[in-house]
C-alpha positions, 0 to 999 in steps of 0.5 A: 173381599173374596176373590172371584176366579174365572177359569179357562182351559187352553187346548193342548193343540190347535184343532186340525183344519179341513183343506179338501172341501173348498174349491177355492185358491185357484188363479194363483200368482207365480211365486206366491200363494193365497189359500183358504182352509176351514179356519183361516187364510194362508198367505205364502204358506203362513197363517194370515189374519188380515184387516179389510176396510171398505172405501167406495172410490165412486163416493170420493173425489179422485184427486183425494184418493191417494191421501185417503188410501195412505190413511187407510194403510196407516190405520193397519188395514191391508186390504181395501174393499169396494162395491162396484155400484152398478148405477154409478157406472151405467145410468143408461143401458150400455152407456158406461162411465169409468171417468173421474171418481168412477175410474175403477182401474186408476183406483186399483192401481193407486191402492197397489201403489200405496201397498194395499190389496183389493177386494171387489164387491161388484154386486150386481145388487149391492145395497150400500144405501144406494137407490134400488140397491145399486141397480140402474133405474132402467133395470127393473123394467126389463123383467125378473131380477136377482135370478137366472132369468136370461134377460137379467143375466144378459145385463149382468154379463154386460156389467161384469164384462165391463168391469173385467175390461177395466182391470186387465193385468190387475188380478192376483194371478197376473201380479195385481192386487185384486185377491177376491170378489164378493158375489151378490149381497144380502141374498135371500131368494131360494128355489129353482134359478135362485139361491145356490143356482144363481150364485153359481151362475154369477161366479161363472159370469165373473170368471168369464169376465176375467175376475179370476181370483183365489177367493169368492165370497157371499154374505151369509145372510139372510139364507145360506142357500149357496154353492157350498164348495165354491164360495165362502159365506162372510159375516157381519157385526154392527153395534147398532142398526139405522134400519131398525124401527125402534125409537129407543135404545136397542136391547143388548146386542150379541156383537158384544158377547163372545160367541163360538157358535157363529150365530149371525144377528140381524144384518139389515138385509133388505127384507129384514129376516134373520139369518136361516141357520149358522155358518158351518164351522167344520167347512168355513173360517170365521171371516167378516165383510161387514163389521161396523166401523161406524153406523150410517143414519136414516131419517127415522133412526140416527145412532151415533156409535162411539169409539168404545162401541166399535172397539168392543165389537171388533175385540169381541169378534176377534176373541170369538175366532174371527180370522179376517176382519172387514169393516163396513165402512172404514171410510165415509164418502159422498154420493156422486152426481148422476144425470138421472137423479139422486142415488140415495135409498128412499122409502119412495123407491120401495126400500125401507129407509130414507137416507141423506141424498149426499152424505155417507159419512157413516161415522167411520174411522175416516170420515166423509172428508177424510177427517180422522176420528179417535176410532182410527187410532184405537182400532189400529191397536187391534190391527197391529196386534193381528198383523204381528201375532196373527200367524200364532193366533189364526190356527186357534179357536176360541174357548169360553169359561164353563159359566160364560154368559150365553145370552146378550141380555145377561149383563151380570157375568164377566165376558171373557174368551181365550184363544191359544194352544199348548201353554200360550194364548191371549185372553180377551175381556170385554166389559162394554155393551152399547147403551147398557152399562155393565156393573163393576166386578171386584177382585177378579183373577183368571185361572188358566189351565193347560197340559203344562199346569195351572197358573193364576193371573194377575197375581194381584186381583183386579177390578173390572170397570164398566167400559173396559175392553182389552187383551192380555197375553199368556205364555209369550216367548221372547227367544228362549225366555218366557213371559208367563203373563202380562197385564198389558195389551200386545201391540207389536213385535219385531227384531232390531238390526243387532238381532235383538227382539222387541215386544211392545205392549200397552197398559189398560187404563185403570189396571195395574201393570204386572209382568211375570217372567219365568227364570228358566231360559232367562239369564238376566233382566233389568227393570224397575219394580223388579222382584226376584223369586225362586221360579220367576221375576215379577215386574210391577211398573207405574201406570200413566197419569190418568185424565178423564179415565184415560192414560195420558202418556208418560215421560221418556224415562227408562222405567217403562223399558225392560231389558233381558238376555235369554239363555242363548245370550240373545237380548230382548226388550219389552217396551210399555206404552200408555193407551194414548201412545198405542193409539197414536202408534204407526208401525213402518219399515224404514231403511230395512228396519221395522220401527214404531212411530208415535205421532201427536197427529195422524201420520202416514208413510209415503212411497219414499219412506217419508212421514206425512203428519196431518195437523191443524196449521196452528197446532204444534206437532211431534214425531218419535221413532224407535229405533233411532238408528240411522235417523236424523232428529233429536234424541230422547234422554235415554237414546231410544227415540229420534224426535222431531218437533214441528212448530205451529205455522204463524198464520192469522186465525181462521174463523167463519161466521154466519149471517142469518137470512131467514128464521125458522118456520114451523116443523112440517107435519110428520108423513109416515112411510109404508109398513114393512113386515119386519118392523113394529110399524111404519117409520117417518119419511124424510120431509119433501122440503128436505129433498127439493132443489130450492130451500123451504120457506120454513128453513132457517138459512144462514150465509157463511162469511169466509176469511179473506186471507185464506183464498180457496185457490191457495188451499186447493193448489196446496192440496189442503183442507179447510174443515168447518164443524157445524153444530146446530139444532134442527132436522135436515141441514143442507149446504148450498154452494152458489145456490146448489145443494152439495151436501146434507146431514140429518141432525144427530147431536154430533158435529157436522164436519164439511171440507169446504175446499172440496166445493170451491169453484173451478177457478179456485175462488170461494162460492157463496156458501149457505146452510139451511136447516129444516125445523124439527119438533122436540118430540119428533118420532125418531130415534136420537141419542139421549144428548141429542134429544135433550138438546132439542128439548132444551131449546125454544127454537126448532132450528138453530145454528149453535156454533161454527168451528173452522180449522185449516189443516196442513201436512208436514213431510219429515224425511227421517232418513236424512238430515233435512225435513221439509214442511208444506201445506197439503 
C-alpha cells in the first residue's frame, strides 16, 4: 500500500514577542515576577504555561473544600478560578453574606495552603447559569445595567469594595495567591458608556477596591470592544453547547480542528451572537478561561460529553497555540440555598435556558459530590506535559501542513499541527470529532523539515484510527544525547538525586512504540528491541495488552526502561508507561526529590507529603512510586519502584434498596418557551411540576432503604462519602430529605451520582430519603444522546427506577517517607 506523507516545517526560531503593548504586569510580589507578552505568560523570567480550573466555592460545602482543592491540584491544575457570584452574597441591598460556603477569604487561604494560585471572576455579571446571570433580584429595578450609569456603578462599587474587604493581604503583590481578575463576562454592549469605556471603569473600581493584580482579563466574545492595552481577551472551547436549540447532534465543531487564526466559535453568550472579529495575535496571547471540562445540561438539550471529547478539545487548543488553559468547569457543584428563592437560570426569568435548580455537576472531571471521572486522569497527562515542557513550548507558535483541513466539516483529511523551533518540537494529532466518526487513514508518515534537514517519522508507517488523539516529540534533548523522535506521548521529565535525567512517555493505544536516538552525543545505550545503525540506535518496545482498545498496563519488567549515557558521562533514563498508567500518574515532590506516583485509585498529596488514596472501602488499592530512594514500602523486582498494597476493608456489603410509593402518571403537556432570535425556534420549558415544593401527582416516587450498619454519624465523623448511583428513566428526578428537595437531575442517560452523607441530619442520623421522577414521553422534543433516547423508546413506563449502586468511599493515608503507614476512613 502506498505511504501518505504529511509534511510539516519547523520554523528556524521562535517568532519574536511584543513586550511593550500591554499595560499589565503591575502590582508585583517582592522577589517574584509575573508578566505577560504577546504570546505567553512569564513567571520569574521563565515562559509559563499554566492550567486553570474553575471551582465555585459558593456551590460547595466549606467542610469539603480542602479535599476537593487537593484533587484539583493533583489533577495537574495550578490555578483555581472562581466566580464571585453577586446574588450568592448580596441577596438584599447592602446585606452581604460571607459565611460558611460563601467565605471567600477562607477559600482563598485554603487554596494557597494546598499550593494553588487563585484567579477571581467577580463579574459583576457572571452568567454561570445563575438567576439573572448572578445579578441580585433587586438590581434590575434600580436602572440601566452593565454600563456606566451612575446608579449601577454605585452598586458595583459597593460589591467590589466588599470583595476587596474580604481579601486584604491576599493579592499577589502582598505575597498572596490571587494573580488575576476577570472583568464582566460575555459582554456585548457597545457605544458611549458601554464597551471599552465600561470595562475601563470596572477595572478602575476593582483597583480602588484593592483587587490589584498583574493580570486583568475579559471574555473575547461576543465583541472585542475593549480597552486594548489594559485587559487580555480570553477564549473558550466547548465540545457541545446546552444552550443550542438543536434537537439532534450538532455539526462538526471547530474545537476539534487545529486553527492558527484564533477564530472563536459560539460560546453561549446570552444574546447568542457570534464573536465579532478575532483576537489580534500580534498583541495578545492565546489563553482560555472557558474550555469545557464537561458540559452542563439544560432541560431542552442534555449532552453527555465523553472523556474523548474533552481530551481532544484540550489537545487541539494546545496544539493550536494555547498557552494558558482554563477549564469551565473543572469541578461541579450545587446551587446554594437563598432566602429570596431559587438561584438557577430559567426562561421564566428572561434567560434562554431552564437548568436544574440544584445540580451543577457539569459532567466535569470532578463532579458535584467530588466524584472523580476518567477525564480527571486523562486530562492530567496533558497538564503534566504542559508543566514539564511548557518553558520550551510556550514561545512557539503552531504550524499546519500546507494541505491541512481548514473547515470543521472537512472530515476526510488528517488533522495535524506542529509546535516547535529549530530542530525540536511536538507533533499534535487529533482524529476525534464528537458525534462524527472520522475515517481510518492507512500507511501514514510525518515528514518534518527544518534548517537542520528533513526526516520521516515513524520509520514504519502507522495507521491513524478513529478516536485517536496524541502528541509525539521530535528532537528531545537528554543532556548531550538526542532522541530524534518517539511514538510516545511526553508526560514529564525530572532529575534524580545523582544528577541523572528521567524522561517519561506513554504509548498511544494501537500504535507501535518506536524510538530513534542519534549516535552523536551518546556513548552507551541499554534497551530491549535495540538495533544499532551507522548514525542512530533504533528501539522498538512491546506494547501493553489491549482491553477494549485501551492499554491495560504491563508488568514491572525491565523491557520498558531505556538506560543511556551521554557524551558527558551523564546517565539518563527513558521510562515508558501504558496509557492507563499515565492516566493514573501523579507527579509530586517528596524529601526534596521529584517522583512519579502510580495509583490504582485517585491519589492526592497532603501538607506533610503524605499520600491520600481515595477508594471504595471494599476495593484493594496499590501505590507505586519512582524513584524508590528513601521510601518505605516493598520493592519491585527491578528495584525501580516502591510499592504499597492496601487490602480491602472487611465490612458488610453496602446496599440501598427502594420501595415504590407511587407509580408514574402521564407526562405533562409540553410548554414552549419564548422564541429567541438566535435559535431556529422556541425550546420546551421545564414542567412546573418539577419546580414545586411538593411532589406532583404524576411523579413516580420511591423511598430509599439505607443499611443500618452504616450510620450517617460514622460516615460524617470520618469525613467519609456514601455515594449512591441512580439509574433511572424519566424526565426530571429529585432527591427529597425529610420532605424537602435537596438535589435534582435532568435525565440524560448517565448515572446520577449523589453523596448521601452530605444530606444527613444535623444530629448525624439519616433522614428519610425519597426519589421522585417526573414521567417523560419517548418522543419528548429535547436533545438526548442516542443511548438515552433508545432507552426511553425501549421502555413502556414513562418513569422507572432501573438500579441503585451504593458505594462507601474511604481514604487511606500512606506515609511513604517513614516505615509506617496508616489508614483511616475519610
